[in-house]
CHARMM-style PDB file with segment names, atoms N, HN, CA, C and O in Angstrom:
ATOM      1  N   MET     1       0.897  -1.093  -0.031  1.00  0.00      PROA
ATOM      2  CA  MET     1      -0.191  -0.432  -0.001  1.00  0.00      PROA
ATOM      3  C   MET     1       0.782   0.994   0.310  1.00  0.00      PROA
ATOM      4  O   MET     1       0.181   1.913  -0.246  1.00  0.00      PROA
ATOM      5  N   LYS     2       1.851   1.456   0.876  1.00  0.00      PROA
ATOM      6  HN  LYS     2       2.339   0.709   1.329  1.00  0.00      PROA
ATOM      7  CA  LYS     2       3.006   1.998   0.696  1.00  0.00      PROA
ATOM      8  C   LYS     2       2.985   2.630  -0.459  1.00  0.00      PROA
ATOM      9  O   LYS     2       2.080   3.386  -0.810  1.00  0.00      PROA
ATOM     10  N   ASN     3       4.021   2.342  -1.138  1.00  0.00      PROA
ATOM     11  HN  ASN     3       4.757   1.727  -0.854  1.00  0.00      PROA
ATOM     12  CA  ASN     3       4.287   1.999  -3.040  1.00  0.00      PROA
ATOM     13  C   ASN     3       3.090   2.742  -3.378  1.00  0.00      PROA
ATOM     14  O   ASN     3       3.162   3.953  -3.169  1.00  0.00      PROA
ATOM     15  N   ILE     4       2.100   2.332  -3.811  1.00  0.00      PROA
ATOM     16  HN  ILE     4       2.041   1.348  -3.981  1.00  0.00      PROA
ATOM     17  CA  ILE     4       1.170   3.212  -4.433  1.00  0.00      PROA
ATOM     18  C   ILE     4       0.897   4.679  -3.490  1.00  0.00      PROA
ATOM     19  O   ILE     4       0.833   5.861  -3.829  1.00  0.00      PROA
ATOM     20  N   ASP     5       0.808   4.189  -2.543  1.00  0.00      PROA
ATOM     21  HN  ASP     5       0.860   3.229  -2.268  1.00  0.00      PROA
ATOM     22  CA  ASP     5       0.360   5.970  -1.939  1.00  0.00      PROA
ATOM     23  C   ASP     5       1.273   6.553  -2.690  1.00  0.00      PROA
ATOM     24  O   ASP     5       1.027   7.436  -3.513  1.00  0.00      PROA
ATOM     25  N   GLU     6       2.716   5.942  -2.366  1.00  0.00      PROA
ATOM     26  HN  GLU     6       2.915   5.225  -1.698  1.00  0.00      PROA
ATOM     27  CA  GLU     6       4.137   7.078  -3.328  1.00  0.00      PROA
ATOM     28  C   GLU     6       3.911   7.910  -4.779  1.00  0.00      PROA
ATOM     29  O   GLU     6       4.119   9.052  -5.189  1.00  0.00      PROA
ATOM     30  N   ARG     7       3.214   6.311  -5.451  1.00  0.00      PROA
ATOM     31  HN  ARG     7       3.045   5.383  -5.118  1.00  0.00      PROA
ATOM     32  CA  ARG     7       3.660   7.141  -6.314  1.00  0.00      PROA
ATOM     33  C   ARG     7       3.025   7.270  -6.587  1.00  0.00      PROA
ATOM     34  O   ARG     7       3.184   7.199  -7.805  1.00  0.00      PROA
ATOM     35  N   LYS     8       1.007   7.716  -6.162  1.00  0.00      PROA
ATOM     36  HN  LYS     8       0.877   7.774  -5.172  1.00  0.00      PROA
ATOM     37  CA  LYS     8       0.136   9.097  -5.937  1.00  0.00      PROA
ATOM     38  C   LYS     8       0.618  10.709  -5.958  1.00  0.00      PROA
ATOM     39  O   LYS     8       0.134  11.694  -6.516  1.00  0.00      PROA
ATOM     40  N   ARG     9       2.273  10.448  -4.743  1.00  0.00      PROA
ATOM     41  HN  ARG     9       2.666   9.648  -4.290  1.00  0.00      PROA
ATOM     42  CA  ARG     9       2.199  11.083  -4.351  1.00  0.00      PROA
ATOM     43  C   ARG     9       3.077  12.075  -5.432  1.00  0.00      PROA
ATOM     44  O   ARG     9       2.871  13.262  -5.686  1.00  0.00      PROA
ATOM     45  N   ILE    10       4.050  11.235  -5.936  1.00  0.00      PROA
ATOM     46  HN  ILE    10       4.217  10.271  -5.729  1.00  0.00      PROA
ATOM     47  CA  ILE    10       5.051  11.824  -6.928  1.00  0.00      PROA
ATOM     48  C   ILE    10       3.738  12.196  -8.226  1.00  0.00      PROA
ATOM     49  O   ILE    10       3.498  13.366  -8.524  1.00  0.00      PROA
ATOM     50  N   GLY    11       3.141  11.255  -8.754  1.00  0.00      PROA
ATOM     51  HN  GLY    11       3.336  10.304  -8.511  1.00  0.00      PROA
ATOM     52  CA  GLY    11       2.472  11.837  -9.757  1.00  0.00      PROA
ATOM     53  C   GLY    11       1.657  13.077  -9.361  1.00  0.00      PROA
ATOM     54  O   GLY    11       1.670  13.967 -10.212  1.00  0.00      PROA
ATOM     55  N   ARG    12       1.017  13.298  -8.348  1.00  0.00      PROA
ATOM     56  HN  ARG    12       1.007  12.575  -7.657  1.00  0.00      PROA
ATOM     57  CA  ARG    12       0.304  14.572  -8.242  1.00  0.00      PROA
ATOM     58  C   ARG    12       1.506  16.010  -7.882  1.00  0.00      PROA
ATOM     59  O   ARG    12       1.253  17.208  -8.009  1.00  0.00      PROA
ATOM     60  N   GLN    13       2.617  15.472  -7.486  1.00  0.00      PROA
ATOM     61  HN  GLN    13       2.822  14.499  -7.383  1.00  0.00      PROA
ATOM     62  CA  GLN    13       3.943  16.533  -7.588  1.00  0.00      PROA
ATOM     63  C   GLN    13       4.069  16.830  -8.690  1.00  0.00      PROA
ATOM     64  O   GLN    13       3.928  18.035  -8.901  1.00  0.00      PROA
ATOM     65  N   LEU    14       4.383  15.945  -9.899  1.00  0.00      PROA
ATOM     66  HN  LEU    14       4.499  14.966  -9.727  1.00  0.00      PROA
ATOM     67  CA  LEU    14       4.482  16.334 -11.194  1.00  0.00      PROA
ATOM     68  C   LEU    14       3.347  16.990 -12.047  1.00  0.00      PROA
ATOM     69  O   LEU    14       3.626  17.432 -13.161  1.00  0.00      PROA
ATOM     70  N   ALA    15       2.379  17.048 -11.671  1.00  0.00      PROA
ATOM     71  HN  ALA    15       2.152  16.690 -10.766  1.00  0.00      PROA
ATOM     72  CA  ALA    15       1.506  17.371 -12.299  1.00  0.00      PROA
ATOM     73  C   ALA    15       0.872  18.821 -11.187  1.00  0.00      PROA
ATOM     74  O   ALA    15      -0.128  19.450 -11.535  1.00  0.00      PROA
ATOM     75  N   ASP    16       1.513  19.110 -10.084  1.00  0.00      PROA
ATOM     76  HN  ASP    16       2.325  18.600  -9.802  1.00  0.00      PROA
ATOM     77  CA  ASP    16       1.687  20.496  -9.808  1.00  0.00      PROA
ATOM     78  C   ASP    16       1.990  20.979 -10.623  1.00  0.00      PROA
ATOM     79  O   ASP    16       1.385  21.561 -11.523  1.00  0.00      PROA
ATOM     80  N   ILE    17       3.293  20.752 -10.359  1.00  0.00      PROA
ATOM     81  HN  ILE    17       3.785  20.279  -9.628  1.00  0.00      PROA
ATOM     82  CA  ILE    17       5.216  21.095 -10.720  1.00  0.00      PROA
ATOM     83  C   ILE    17       4.415  21.858 -12.473  1.00  0.00      PROA
ATOM     84  O   ILE    17       4.694  23.033 -12.713  1.00  0.00      PROA
ATOM     85  N   ARG    18       3.758  21.300 -13.212  1.00  0.00      PROA
ATOM     86  HN  ARG    18       3.531  20.346 -13.017  1.00  0.00      PROA
ATOM     87  CA  ARG    18       3.303  20.569 -14.997  1.00  0.00      PROA
ATOM     88  C   ARG    18       2.497  21.989 -14.377  1.00  0.00      PROA
ATOM     89  O   ARG    18       3.362  22.609 -13.759  1.00  0.00      PROA
ATOM     90  N   LYS    19       1.585  22.506 -14.328  1.00  0.00      PROA
ATOM     91  HN  LYS    19       0.882  22.002 -14.830  1.00  0.00      PROA
ATOM     92  CA  LYS    19       0.305  23.026 -14.054  1.00  0.00      PROA
ATOM     93  C   LYS    19       0.922  24.488 -14.085  1.00  0.00      PROA
ATOM     94  O   LYS    19       0.995  25.304 -15.004  1.00  0.00      PROA
ATOM     95  N   ALA    20       1.272  24.527 -12.986  1.00  0.00      PROA
ATOM     96  HN  ALA    20       1.213  23.863 -12.240  1.00  0.00      PROA
ATOM     97  CA  ALA    20       2.062  25.548 -12.132  1.00  0.00      PROA
ATOM     98  C   ALA    20       2.945  26.496 -13.761  1.00  0.00      PROA
ATOM     99  O   ALA    20       2.824  27.498 -14.465  1.00  0.00      PROA
ATOM    100  N   LYS    21       3.630  25.509 -13.613  1.00  0.00      PROA
ATOM    101  HN  LYS    21       3.728  24.695 -13.041  1.00  0.00      PROA
ATOM    102  CA  LYS    21       4.349  26.433 -15.499  1.00  0.00      PROA
ATOM    103  C   LYS    21       3.577  26.138 -16.680  1.00  0.00      PROA
ATOM    104  O   LYS    21       4.188  25.896 -17.720  1.00  0.00      PROA
ATOM    105  N   GLY    22       1.929  26.120 -16.656  1.00  0.00      PROA
ATOM    106  HN  GLY    22       1.433  26.317 -15.811  1.00  0.00      PROA
ATOM    107  CA  GLY    22       1.539  26.123 -17.759  1.00  0.00      PROA
ATOM    108  C   GLY    22       1.702  25.108 -18.779  1.00  0.00      PROA
ATOM    109  O   GLY    22       1.433  25.267 -19.969  1.00  0.00      PROA
ATOM    110  N   MET    23       2.145  24.084 -18.257  1.00  0.00      PROA
ATOM    111  HN  MET    23       2.364  23.955 -17.290  1.00  0.00      PROA
ATOM    112  CA  MET    23       2.750  23.115 -20.303  1.00  0.00      PROA
ATOM    113  C   MET    23       1.219  22.232 -20.085  1.00  0.00      PROA
ATOM    114  O   MET    23       0.279  22.448 -19.320  1.00  0.00      PROA
ATOM    115  N   THR    24       1.411  21.330 -20.958  1.00  0.00      PROA
ATOM    116  HN  THR    24       2.175  21.155 -21.580  1.00  0.00      PROA
ATOM    117  CA  THR    24       0.185  20.922 -21.136  1.00  0.00      PROA
ATOM    118  C   THR    24       1.226  19.512 -21.029  1.00  0.00      PROA
ATOM    119  O   THR    24       2.443  19.689 -21.083  1.00  0.00      PROA
ATOM    120  N   GLN    25       0.662  18.129 -20.876  1.00  0.00      PROA
ATOM    121  HN  GLN    25      -0.327  17.986 -20.832  1.00  0.00      PROA
ATOM    122  CA  GLN    25       0.696  16.697 -20.406  1.00  0.00      PROA
ATOM    123  C   GLN    25       1.336  16.269 -21.841  1.00  0.00      PROA
ATOM    124  O   GLN    25       2.139  15.352 -22.011  1.00  0.00      PROA
ATOM    125  N   GLN    26       0.848  17.063 -22.751  1.00  0.00      PROA
ATOM    126  HN  GLN    26       0.195  17.808 -22.613  1.00  0.00      PROA
ATOM    127  CA  GLN    26       1.602  17.178 -24.228  1.00  0.00      PROA
ATOM    128  C   GLN    26       3.172  17.366 -24.108  1.00  0.00      PROA
ATOM    129  O   GLN    26       4.069  16.523 -24.120  1.00  0.00      PROA
ATOM    130  N   GLU    27       3.216  18.998 -23.965  1.00  0.00      PROA
ATOM    131  HN  GLU    27       2.487  19.682 -23.955  1.00  0.00      PROA
ATOM    132  CA  GLU    27       4.506  19.323 -24.473  1.00  0.00      PROA
ATOM    133  C   GLU    27       5.572  19.032 -22.862  1.00  0.00      PROA
ATOM    134  O   GLU    27       6.700  19.426 -22.567  1.00  0.00      PROA
ATOM    135  N   VAL    28       4.814  18.388 -22.299  1.00  0.00      PROA
ATOM    136  HN  VAL    28       3.897  18.067 -22.539  1.00  0.00      PROA
ATOM    137  CA  VAL    28       5.949  17.819 -21.217  1.00  0.00      PROA
ATOM    138  C   VAL    28       6.820  15.943 -21.560  1.00  0.00      PROA
ATOM    139  O   VAL    28       7.904  15.459 -21.237  1.00  0.00      PROA
ATOM    140  N   ALA    29       5.623  15.425 -22.342  1.00  0.00      PROA
ATOM    141  HN  ALA    29       4.742  15.819 -22.604  1.00  0.00      PROA
ATOM    142  CA  ALA    29       6.202  13.915 -23.193  1.00  0.00      PROA
ATOM    143  C   ALA    29       6.840  14.922 -24.500  1.00  0.00      PROA
ATOM    144  O   ALA    29       7.897  14.473 -24.942  1.00  0.00      PROA
ATOM    145  N   ASP    30       6.589  15.584 -24.847  1.00  0.00      PROA
ATOM    146  HN  ASP    30       5.730  15.950 -24.488  1.00  0.00      PROA
ATOM    147  CA  ASP    30       7.498  16.287 -26.318  1.00  0.00      PROA
ATOM    148  C   ASP    30       8.288  16.692 -25.475  1.00  0.00      PROA
ATOM    149  O   ASP    30       9.275  16.531 -26.192  1.00  0.00      PROA
ATOM    150  N   LYS    31       8.715  17.093 -24.534  1.00  0.00      PROA
ATOM    151  HN  LYS    31       7.913  17.224 -23.951  1.00  0.00      PROA
ATOM    152  CA  LYS    31      10.375  17.683 -23.799  1.00  0.00      PROA
ATOM    153  C   LYS    31      11.097  16.377 -23.391  1.00  0.00      PROA
ATOM    154  O   LYS    31      12.310  16.519 -23.235  1.00  0.00      PROA
ATOM    155  N   ALA    32      10.533  14.952 -23.155  1.00  0.00      PROA
ATOM    156  HN  ALA    32       9.548  14.836 -23.281  1.00  0.00      PROA
ATOM    157  CA  ALA    32      10.830  14.113 -22.699  1.00  0.00      PROA
ATOM    158  C   ALA    32      11.364  12.954 -23.076  1.00  0.00      PROA
ATOM    159  O   ALA    32      11.893  12.056 -22.421  1.00  0.00      PROA
ATOM    160  N   GLY    33      11.101  13.122 -24.546  1.00  0.00      PROA
ATOM    161  HN  GLY    33      10.671  13.852 -25.078  1.00  0.00      PROA
ATOM    162  CA  GLY    33      10.827  11.756 -24.994  1.00  0.00      PROA
ATOM    163  C   GLY    33      10.109  10.820 -25.175  1.00  0.00      PROA
ATOM    164  O   GLY    33      10.444   9.856 -25.865  1.00  0.00      PROA
ATOM    165  N   LEU    34       8.748  10.955 -24.463  1.00  0.00      PROA
ATOM    166  HN  LEU    34       8.477  11.738 -23.903  1.00  0.00      PROA
ATOM    167  CA  LEU    34       7.130  10.159 -23.985  1.00  0.00      PROA
ATOM    168  C   LEU    34       6.304  10.045 -24.706  1.00  0.00      PROA
ATOM    169  O   LEU    34       6.300  10.753 -25.713  1.00  0.00      PROA
ATOM    170  N   LEU    35       5.150   8.990 -24.444  1.00  0.00      PROA
ATOM    171  HN  LEU    35       5.153   8.415 -23.626  1.00  0.00      PROA
ATOM    172  CA  LEU    35       3.792   9.657 -25.125  1.00  0.00      PROA
ATOM    173  C   LEU    35       2.942   9.841 -24.365  1.00  0.00      PROA
ATOM    174  O   LEU    35       2.798   9.028 -23.451  1.00  0.00      PROA
ATOM    175  N   ARG    36       2.333  10.639 -24.442  1.00  0.00      PROA
ATOM    176  HN  ARG    36       2.450  11.299 -25.184  1.00  0.00      PROA
ATOM    177  CA  ARG    36       1.269  11.618 -23.507  1.00  0.00      PROA
ATOM    178  C   ARG    36       0.290  10.456 -22.809  1.00  0.00      PROA
ATOM    179  O   ARG    36      -0.117  10.999 -21.781  1.00  0.00      PROA
ATOM    180  N   PRO    37      -0.249   9.182 -22.881  1.00  0.00      PROA
ATOM    181  CA  PRO    37      -1.120   8.950 -22.381  1.00  0.00      PROA
ATOM    182  C   PRO    37       0.539   8.543 -21.457  1.00  0.00      PROA
ATOM    183  O   PRO    37       0.396   9.329 -20.520  1.00  0.00      PROA
ATOM    184  N   HSD    38       1.595   8.005 -21.248  1.00  0.00      PROA
ATOM    185  HN  HSD    38       1.712   7.367 -22.009  1.00  0.00      PROA
ATOM    186  CA  HSD    38       2.718   7.638 -20.277  1.00  0.00      PROA
ATOM    187  C   HSD    38       2.705   8.798 -19.361  1.00  0.00      PROA
ATOM    188  O   HSD    38       3.118   8.607 -18.218  1.00  0.00      PROA
ATOM    189  N   ILE    39       2.242  10.110 -19.739  1.00  0.00      PROA
ATOM    190  HN  ILE    39       1.906  10.265 -20.668  1.00  0.00      PROA
ATOM    191  CA  ILE    39       2.346  11.323 -18.146  1.00  0.00      PROA
ATOM    192  C   ILE    39       1.430  10.911 -17.825  1.00  0.00      PROA
ATOM    193  O   ILE    39       1.660  10.248 -16.814  1.00  0.00      PROA
ATOM    194  N   ALA    40       0.259  10.876 -18.119  1.00  0.00      PROA
ATOM    195  HN  ALA    40       0.072  11.414 -18.941  1.00  0.00      PROA
ATOM    196  CA  ALA    40      -1.181  11.532 -17.596  1.00  0.00      PROA
ATOM    197  C   ALA    40      -1.765   9.160 -16.245  1.00  0.00      PROA
ATOM    198  O   ALA    40      -2.655   8.939 -15.425  1.00  0.00      PROA
ATOM    199  N   ARG    41      -0.806   8.343 -16.744  1.00  0.00      PROA
ATOM    200  HN  ARG    41      -0.082   8.522 -17.411  1.00  0.00      PROA
ATOM    201  CA  ARG    41      -0.916   7.750 -16.129  1.00  0.00      PROA
ATOM    202  C   ARG    41       0.115   7.570 -15.024  1.00  0.00      PROA
ATOM    203  O   ARG    41      -0.015   6.706 -14.156  1.00  0.00      PROA
ATOM    204  N   ILE    42       1.765   8.921 -15.116  1.00  0.00      PROA
ATOM    205  HN  ILE    42       1.870   9.623 -15.821  1.00  0.00      PROA
ATOM    206  CA  ILE    42       2.751   8.668 -14.361  1.00  0.00      PROA
ATOM    207  C   ILE    42       1.634   9.898 -13.470  1.00  0.00      PROA
ATOM    208  O   ILE    42       1.210   9.714 -12.329  1.00  0.00      PROA
ATOM    209  N   GLU    43       1.447  10.653 -14.002  1.00  0.00      PROA
ATOM    210  HN  GLU    43       1.791  10.802 -14.929  1.00  0.00      PROA
ATOM    211  CA  GLU    43       0.118  12.106 -13.013  1.00  0.00      PROA
ATOM    212  C   GLU    43      -0.572  11.014 -12.177  1.00  0.00      PROA
ATOM    213  O   GLU    43      -0.404  11.024 -10.958  1.00  0.00      PROA
ATOM    214  N   ALA    44      -1.584   9.772 -12.941  1.00  0.00      PROA
ATOM    215  HN  ALA    44      -1.721   9.763 -13.932  1.00  0.00      PROA
ATOM    216  CA  ALA    44      -2.341   9.384 -11.892  1.00  0.00      PROA
ATOM    217  C   ALA    44      -1.792   8.424 -10.938  1.00  0.00      PROA
ATOM    218  O   ALA    44      -2.775   7.942 -10.376  1.00  0.00      PROA
ATOM    219  N   GLY    45      -1.300   8.181 -10.718  1.00  0.00      PROA
ATOM    220  HN  GLY    45      -0.501   8.573 -11.175  1.00  0.00      PROA
ATOM    221  CA  GLY    45      -0.165   7.491 -10.053  1.00  0.00      PROA
ATOM    222  C   GLY    45      -0.373   5.969  -9.934  1.00  0.00      PROA
ATOM    223  O   GLY    45      -0.122   5.223  -8.987  1.00  0.00      PROA
ATOM    224  N   SER    46      -1.174   5.569 -11.783  1.00  0.00      PROA
ATOM    225  HN  SER    46      -1.378   6.175 -12.552  1.00  0.00      PROA
ATOM    226  CA  SER    46      -1.367   4.175 -11.947  1.00  0.00      PROA
ATOM    227  C   SER    46      -0.024   3.051 -12.576  1.00  0.00      PROA
ATOM    228  O   SER    46       0.086   1.838 -12.755  1.00  0.00      PROA
ATOM    229  N   PHE    47       0.572   3.884 -12.703  1.00  0.00      PROA
ATOM    230  HN  PHE    47       0.483   4.869 -12.557  1.00  0.00      PROA
ATOM    231  CA  PHE    47       2.116   3.106 -12.721  1.00  0.00      PROA
ATOM    232  C   PHE    47       3.357   3.558 -12.157  1.00  0.00      PROA
ATOM    233  O   PHE    47       3.530   4.736 -11.845  1.00  0.00      PROA
ATOM    234  N   SER    48       4.072   2.823 -12.041  1.00  0.00      PROA
ATOM    235  HN  SER    48       3.931   1.866 -12.294  1.00  0.00      PROA
ATOM    236  CA  SER    48       5.412   2.716 -11.348  1.00  0.00      PROA
ATOM    237  C   SER    48       6.321   3.301 -12.628  1.00  0.00      PROA
ATOM    238  O   SER    48       6.373   2.884 -13.785  1.00  0.00      PROA
ATOM    239  N   VAL    49       6.950   4.314 -12.052  1.00  0.00      PROA
ATOM    240  HN  VAL    49       6.907   4.653 -11.112  1.00  0.00      PROA
ATOM    241  CA  VAL    49       8.266   5.006 -12.890  1.00  0.00      PROA
ATOM    242  C   VAL    49       9.501   4.425 -12.502  1.00  0.00      PROA
ATOM    243  O   VAL    49       9.727   3.813 -11.458  1.00  0.00      PROA
ATOM    244  N   GLY    50      10.477   4.732 -13.669  1.00  0.00      PROA
ATOM    245  HN  GLY    50      10.294   5.230 -14.517  1.00  0.00      PROA
ATOM    246  CA  GLY    50      11.510   4.509 -13.334  1.00  0.00      PROA
ATOM    247  C   GLY    50      11.659   5.273 -13.332  1.00  0.00      PROA
ATOM    248  O   GLY    50      10.835   6.123 -13.668  1.00  0.00      PROA
ATOM    249  N   ILE    51      13.420   5.628 -12.751  1.00  0.00      PROA
ATOM    250  HN  ILE    51      14.089   4.938 -12.478  1.00  0.00      PROA
ATOM    251  CA  ILE    51      14.462   6.804 -12.136  1.00  0.00      PROA
ATOM    252  C   ILE    51      14.973   7.217 -13.156  1.00  0.00      PROA
ATOM    253  O   ILE    51      15.721   8.052 -12.648  1.00  0.00      PROA
ATOM    254  N   ASP    52      15.253   7.320 -14.790  1.00  0.00      PROA
ATOM    255  HN  ASP    52      14.645   6.641 -15.202  1.00  0.00      PROA
ATOM    256  CA  ASP    52      15.202   7.623 -15.922  1.00  0.00      PROA
ATOM    257  C   ASP    52      14.064   8.484 -16.279  1.00  0.00      PROA
ATOM    258  O   ASP    52      14.288   9.631 -16.666  1.00  0.00      PROA
ATOM    259  N   THR    53      13.056   8.106 -16.199  1.00  0.00      PROA
ATOM    260  HN  THR    53      12.874   7.174 -15.885  1.00  0.00      PROA
ATOM    261  CA  THR    53      11.449   8.176 -16.883  1.00  0.00      PROA
ATOM    262  C   THR    53      11.789   9.222 -16.237  1.00  0.00      PROA
ATOM    263  O   THR    53      12.365  10.234 -16.636  1.00  0.00      PROA
ATOM    264  N   LEU    54      11.321   8.876 -14.978  1.00  0.00      PROA
ATOM    265  HN  LEU    54      10.853   8.054 -14.653  1.00  0.00      PROA
ATOM    266  CA  LEU    54      11.065  10.165 -13.437  1.00  0.00      PROA
ATOM    267  C   LEU    54      12.550  11.593 -13.658  1.00  0.00      PROA
ATOM    268  O   LEU    54      12.370  12.789 -13.425  1.00  0.00      PROA
ATOM    269  N   ALA    55      13.170  11.303 -13.883  1.00  0.00      PROA
ATOM    270  HN  ALA    55      13.315  10.332 -14.071  1.00  0.00      PROA
ATOM    271  CA  ALA    55      14.665  12.350 -14.948  1.00  0.00      PROA
ATOM    272  C   ALA    55      14.438  12.973 -15.670  1.00  0.00      PROA
ATOM    273  O   ALA    55      14.783  14.153 -15.732  1.00  0.00      PROA
ATOM    274  N   ALA    56      13.602  12.211 -16.663  1.00  0.00      PROA
ATOM    275  HN  ALA    56      13.321  11.253 -16.612  1.00  0.00      PROA
ATOM    276  CA  ALA    56      13.395  13.051 -18.308  1.00  0.00      PROA
ATOM    277  C   ALA    56      12.772  14.112 -18.169  1.00  0.00      PROA
ATOM    278  O   ALA    56      13.033  15.221 -18.633  1.00  0.00      PROA
ATOM    279  N   ILE    57      11.638  13.669 -17.297  1.00  0.00      PROA
ATOM    280  HN  ILE    57      11.426  12.767 -16.919  1.00  0.00      PROA
ATOM    281  CA  ILE    57       9.876  13.992 -17.191  1.00  0.00      PROA
ATOM    282  C   ILE    57      11.039  15.700 -15.995  1.00  0.00      PROA
ATOM    283  O   ILE    57      11.291  16.881 -16.233  1.00  0.00      PROA
ATOM    284  N   ALA    58      11.209  15.144 -15.326  1.00  0.00      PROA
ATOM    285  HN  ALA    58      11.004  14.185 -15.133  1.00  0.00      PROA
ATOM    286  CA  ALA    58      11.550  16.617 -14.372  1.00  0.00      PROA
ATOM    287  C   ALA    58      13.190  17.003 -14.934  1.00  0.00      PROA
ATOM    288  O   ALA    58      13.988  17.269 -14.035  1.00  0.00      PROA
ATOM    289  N   ASP    59      13.628  17.034 -16.149  1.00  0.00      PROA
ATOM    290  HN  ASP    59      12.980  16.818 -16.879  1.00  0.00      PROA
ATOM    291  CA  ASP    59      14.710  17.795 -17.222  1.00  0.00      PROA
ATOM    292  C   ASP    59      13.476  18.842 -17.703  1.00  0.00      PROA
ATOM    293  O   ASP    59      13.505  20.036 -17.407  1.00  0.00      PROA
ATOM    294  N   ALA    60      12.286  18.170 -18.560  1.00  0.00      PROA
ATOM    295  HN  ALA    60      12.262  17.200 -18.800  1.00  0.00      PROA
ATOM    296  CA  ALA    60      11.359  17.902 -19.450  1.00  0.00      PROA
ATOM    297  C   ALA    60      10.354  19.468 -18.200  1.00  0.00      PROA
ATOM    298  O   ALA    60       9.653  20.363 -18.671  1.00  0.00      PROA
ATOM    299  N   LEU    61      10.618  19.295 -16.910  1.00  0.00      PROA
ATOM    300  HN  LEU    61      11.187  18.568 -16.527  1.00  0.00      PROA
ATOM    301  CA  LEU    61       9.840  20.483 -16.413  1.00  0.00      PROA
ATOM    302  C   LEU    61      11.074  21.299 -15.574  1.00  0.00      PROA
ATOM    303  O   LEU    61      10.810  21.394 -14.375  1.00  0.00      PROA
ATOM    304  N   GLY    62      11.840  21.657 -15.810  1.00  0.00      PROA
ATOM    305  HN  GLY    62      12.054  21.580 -16.784  1.00  0.00      PROA
ATOM    306  CA  GLY    62      13.168  22.617 -15.380  1.00  0.00      PROA
ATOM    307  C   GLY    62      13.326  21.886 -14.271  1.00  0.00      PROA
ATOM    308  O   GLY    62      13.244  22.795 -13.445  1.00  0.00      PROA
ATOM    309  N   GLN    63      13.476  21.013 -13.706  1.00  0.00      PROA
ATOM    310  HN  GLN    63      13.543  20.274 -14.377  1.00  0.00      PROA
ATOM    311  CA  GLN    63      13.658  20.643 -11.053  1.00  0.00      PROA
ATOM    312  C   GLN    63      14.488  19.666 -11.688  1.00  0.00      PROA
ATOM    313  O   GLN    63      14.729  19.155 -12.782  1.00  0.00      PROA
ATOM    314  N   LYS    64      14.866  19.647 -10.274  1.00  0.00      PROA
ATOM    315  HN  LYS    64      14.671  20.062  -9.385  1.00  0.00      PROA
ATOM    316  CA  LYS    64      15.962  18.086 -10.182  1.00  0.00      PROA
ATOM    317  C   LYS    64      15.595  17.439  -9.424  1.00  0.00      PROA
ATOM    318  O   LYS    64      15.002  18.195  -8.655  1.00  0.00      PROA
ATOM    319  N   ILE    65      15.518  16.421  -9.042  1.00  0.00      PROA
ATOM    320  HN  ILE    65      16.000  15.806  -9.667  1.00  0.00      PROA
ATOM    321  CA  ILE    65      14.761  14.708  -8.970  1.00  0.00      PROA
ATOM    322  C   ILE    65      15.844  15.178  -7.149  1.00  0.00      PROA
ATOM    323  O   ILE    65      17.069  15.168  -7.024  1.00  0.00      PROA
ATOM    324  N   LYS    66      14.899  15.485  -6.176  1.00  0.00      PROA
ATOM    325  HN  LYS    66      13.904  15.493  -6.278  1.00  0.00      PROA
ATOM    326  CA  LYS    66      14.918  16.057  -4.589  1.00  0.00      PROA
ATOM    327  C   LYS    66      14.389  14.714  -3.679  1.00  0.00      PROA
ATOM    328  O   LYS    66      13.203  14.915  -3.416  1.00  0.00      PROA
ATOM    329  N   ILE    67      14.763  13.651  -3.208  1.00  0.00      PROA
ATOM    330  HN  ILE    67      15.726  13.487  -3.421  1.00  0.00      PROA
ATOM    331  CA  ILE    67      15.030  12.634  -2.550  1.00  0.00      PROA
ATOM    332  C   ILE    67      14.661  13.614  -0.839  1.00  0.00      PROA
ATOM    333  O   ILE    67      14.958  14.780  -0.578  1.00  0.00      PROA
ATOM    334  N   GLU    68      13.991  12.662  -0.020  1.00  0.00      PROA
ATOM    335  HN  GLU    68      13.750  11.715  -0.232  1.00  0.00      PROA
ATOM    336  CA  GLU    68      13.390  13.727   1.020  1.00  0.00      PROA
ATOM    337  C   GLU    68      13.788  12.977   1.881  1.00  0.00      PROA
ATOM    338  O   GLU    68      13.850  11.815   1.482  1.00  0.00      PROA
ATOM    339  N   GLU    69      14.253  13.206   3.446  1.00  0.00      PROA
ATOM    340  HN  GLU    69      14.203  14.150   3.770  1.00  0.00      PROA
ATOM    341  CA  GLU    69      14.579  12.032   4.090  1.00  0.00      PROA
ATOM    342  C   GLU    69      12.694  11.863   5.289  1.00  0.00      PROA
ATOM    343  OT1 GLU    69      12.532  10.913   6.055  1.00  0.00      PROA
TER     344      GLU     69
END
């Protein structure tokens, strides 16, 4: 259950950052080299994202990955 909660938290964070920057899912997908439905699944927390994909999305959003304790 904890992994599902973490996926949803990360997905919400990505969606919030994307919206704050005024970007569409398609724009993020294009910059990250991904498909828009993949971005939608990640934002919804229904897909477990690997570190390489997460890094590509963060870069597309002009962000760095930050690990908190």
